[in-house]
VOGUBA-410743 format. One record per residue (C-alpha): x, y, z. Coordinates in steps of 0.2 Angstrom, whole numbers, plus 5000, padded with zeros to 4 digits. Layout:
REM residues N
XYZ/...
END
This chain:
REM residues 316
489248964852/489448854836/489348674839/491048634831/491848764842/490948684857/491648514853/493448584851/493348674867/492648514876/494148424869/495348554876/494448554893/494748364894/496648394891/496548514906/495648394917/496948254913/498348374918/497448414934/497248224938/499148214936/499648354948/498248344961/498648194971/498448234990/498848085002/497248135011/495648065004/494648205013/495748345004/495448264988/493548254991/493548434995/494448484979/493248374969/491748454976/492248624968/493348574953/492048454945/490848594940/492048724934/492148804916/494048794915/494048964908/495749014915/496748864909/495848874892/496449054890/498249004894/498148864881/497348964867/498449124869/500049024869/499448914854/498849074845/500649144847/501448984841/501848874856/502248694851/502248604867/500448584874/501148524890/501848694895/500248784893/499248644902/500348654917/500248844919/498448844916/498148704929/499148804941/498048954939/496448844940/497148784957/497348964963/495549004957/494848844965/495748884982/495049054982/493248984979/493448874994/493949015005/492649134997/491249015001/491749005019/491849195021/490149205013/489449055023/488848995006/487848835005/487948814986/489248834973/488848824954/487148734958/488048604970/488248604989/489748704993/491248605000/491148695017/489248645019/489648455014/491348435023/491448575036/492448735038/494048655043/494248535029/493748675016/495048795024/496448665023/495848615006/496148794999/497748805008/498348645000/497848704983/498748864985/500348784991/500348654977/500048784964/501548884970/502648734972/502348684954/502548854946/504048904956/505048754949/504348784932/504548974928/504949114940/504249254930/502649164928/502649124946/502949304950/501449364940/500249234947/500849274965/500449464961/498749414954/498349304970/498849454981/497749574971/496349444972/496449444991/496349634991/494749624982/494049504994/494449615008/493749774999/492149674996/491949645014/492349825019/491049885007/489649765011/487949825016/488450005010/487250084998/488450224994/489650124984/490050204967/490250114950/492150144952/492150054969/491149914961/492349904946/493849904957/493149754967/492749644952/494349684944/495349624959/494149474963/493849404946/494649494931/496449494938/496549304937/495849304919/497049444914/498549344921/498049184912/498149284896/499849364901/500549194906/500049124889/501049254881/502549234893/502649054888/503249114871/504149274876/502849364866/502849554861/500949554864/500949554883/500049724884/498749674871/498449514881/498249604897/496949714889/496049564882/496049474899/495549624910/494149674899/493549494897/493549474916/492549624918/491249574905/491149404913/490949464931/489649594926/488649464917/488749354932/488049484943/486649514931/486249324931/485849354950/484349444944/483849354928/482849204923/482549044933/483549004949/483748824944/484448874927/485649004935/486148884948/485748994963/484249094971/483949264964/484449404974/485849314984/487149444981/486049574990/485749455004/487649455006/487649645006/488449654988/487949814978/488249754960/488149844944/486249804940/485849874957/486850034955/486050064938/484350034945/484650154960/485150284948/483550274938/482450244953/482850364967/481650264980/482650104978/484150164989/482950175004/482150005000/483849925000/484350015017/482649945023/483149765018/484849775025/484049825042/482549705042/483149555030/481249555025/480949435010/479549545004/480649695003/481949594994/480749524981/480249704978/482049754975/482349614964/480849664953/481449844952/483249784947/482549674934/481449824927/482649964929/484449904930/484749744920/484749824903/486049954908/487149824916/487049704901/487549854890/489149884901/489549694900/489449694881/490549854880/491949764890/491749604879/491949714863/493449794871/494149624873/493849574855/494649734849/496249694859/496349514853/496049564835/497949624835/498449444836/498949344821/497549254811/497349074818/495948964824/496548994842/496249184840/494449134834/494249034850/494749194860/493549294851/492149164854/492549164872/492249354873/490549324865/490149184877/490549294892/488949394889/487949264880/487949124894/486449094904/487349024920/
END
């Protein structure tokens, strides 16, 4: 990403962080510590999308976009807190998870607090936007349950996988873009939905590829963690299609939890599955760029195009 663009985005992230400081003020110091453990390492993708979409369509008041973007970031953060508890995760974004630092009870209640705060703010602000965010959160929960139901199942299909990642990840990115359009009562809602959905799919597929790429310290987690949790992601599905013996190896690992078997699987996924999965990620990023090209010319439209490129170029 161009250095000037990085600088501009950093400035806008600072605006989001200032708005979050204004609205997240729990009376409990413990709740605040739980929130900070997760929020401090985030990319702020969702609030940036609300901000850039609304500005690309002519919104004058920055504060409106910052409030709505912050609400979606709170929903996202709450879902991460609960997700880490479900997965019994020890780390989040290269840092100790909130549940591992403060315990399960504070992490659960921290997530509940953020969900409640988000809806309290947005219901007073804009009921249609609140409805859209509420629907997205409902869909996100469905995705969490589907992932649990399909865990440790080597017979999941690519369609099954895409359904889960749409519901777990892409839906909040999609609603961020849609809400940016709703702030200006735009006629581009369908276009924004297409952009957000495809961007979200590209982002999650690349994230799943990172589980099998590079150095664990750079990525922020050990390689093969998804498979340890029973998650059959796209690089694994592509590798299984190309290497018919791999399915049996994965079944063996699920039964034995043998690290040697896992290392063999990771090696084969790197060799046979990564390239195909990365091509799929690029396909969805290109679809996102195609959708956003319909928006009027502006620097904010360029930011949205750059974010689509970033979704597949990033290394963590």
